[in-house]
C-alpha positions as CSV (number, residue, x, y, z in Angstrom):
1,M,174.9,141.8,92.6
2,P,172.1,142.0,90.0
3,K,168.7,143.1,91.2
4,K,165.8,140.7,91.1
5,I,163.2,141.3,88.4
6,L,159.8,139.7,88.7
7,S,156.6,139.9,86.7
8,G,153.1,139.4,88.0
9,I,149.5,140.8,88.2
10,V,148.3,143.7,90.3
11,V,145.7,142.6,92.9
12,S,145.4,145.7,95.0
13,D,146.0,149.4,94.3
14,K,144.3,151.0,97.4
15,P,147.2,152.5,99.3
16,N,148.7,155.7,97.9
17,K,151.8,155.1,95.7
18,T,151.7,151.3,96.4
19,I,150.5,148.3,94.6
20,T,150.3,144.6,95.6
21,V,151.6,142.2,92.9
22,V,151.0,138.5,92.9
23,V,154.0,136.6,91.4
24,E,153.4,132.9,90.4
25,R,156.2,130.5,89.9
26,K,156.2,126.9,88.8
27,Y,158.7,124.2,89.9
28,Q,159.0,120.4,89.9
29,H,158.9,118.5,93.1
30,P,162.3,116.8,93.5
31,V,160.9,113.4,94.5
32,L,157.3,113.2,93.2
33,K,158.1,115.0,89.9
34,K,154.8,116.9,90.1
35,V,154.7,120.5,88.8
36,I,153.7,122.8,91.7
37,R,152.5,126.4,91.4
38,K,153.4,128.8,94.2
39,K,152.1,132.4,94.5
40,K,153.6,135.2,96.6
41,K,152.5,138.8,97.1
42,Y,154.9,141.7,96.9
43,N,154.2,145.3,97.8
44,A,155.8,147.6,95.1
45,H,156.2,151.4,94.9
46,D,154.1,153.0,92.1
47,E,155.1,156.7,92.1
48,K,152.4,158.0,89.8
49,N,149.5,155.7,90.9
50,K,149.4,154.5,87.2
51,F,148.6,150.8,87.6
52,K,145.2,149.3,88.4
53,N,143.9,145.9,89.4
54,G,144.4,143.2,86.7
55,D,147.4,144.9,85.0
56,K,150.5,142.8,84.2
57,V,153.6,144.6,85.6
58,S,157.3,144.0,86.1
59,I,158.8,144.9,89.4
60,R,162.5,145.3,90.4
61,E,164.2,145.0,93.8
62,C,165.3,148.3,95.2
63,K,166.2,150.0,98.5
64,P,163.4,149.7,101.1
65,Y,160.7,152.4,100.9
66,S,159.1,151.0,104.1
67,K,159.0,147.9,106.2
68,S,157.2,145.9,103.6
69,K,157.9,147.8,100.3
70,K,161.2,146.6,98.8
71,F,160.3,146.6,95.1
72,E,159.5,149.3,92.5
73,V,157.5,149.1,89.3
74,I,159.5,149.1,86.1
75,G,156.6,149.1,83.7
76,D,154.1,147.0,81.8
77,S,154.9,143.3,81.3
78,K,153.7,142.2,77.9
């Protein structure tokens, strides 16, 4: 099964080796046909503490590092 790859913006880098990434997705409501924007936060593992607030990053699904950390940073998202 392929691993999920998401891209988003870093909103927090305070914990050691962890960043919080906001991923936004757009979809059309099935009945109303209005485009809706949803945001979700993911905690991701950042081994070298390289990324700071405002950076665009790509994250990949991986084995759980902790209760809430199930993604790891692949790199910059251009």
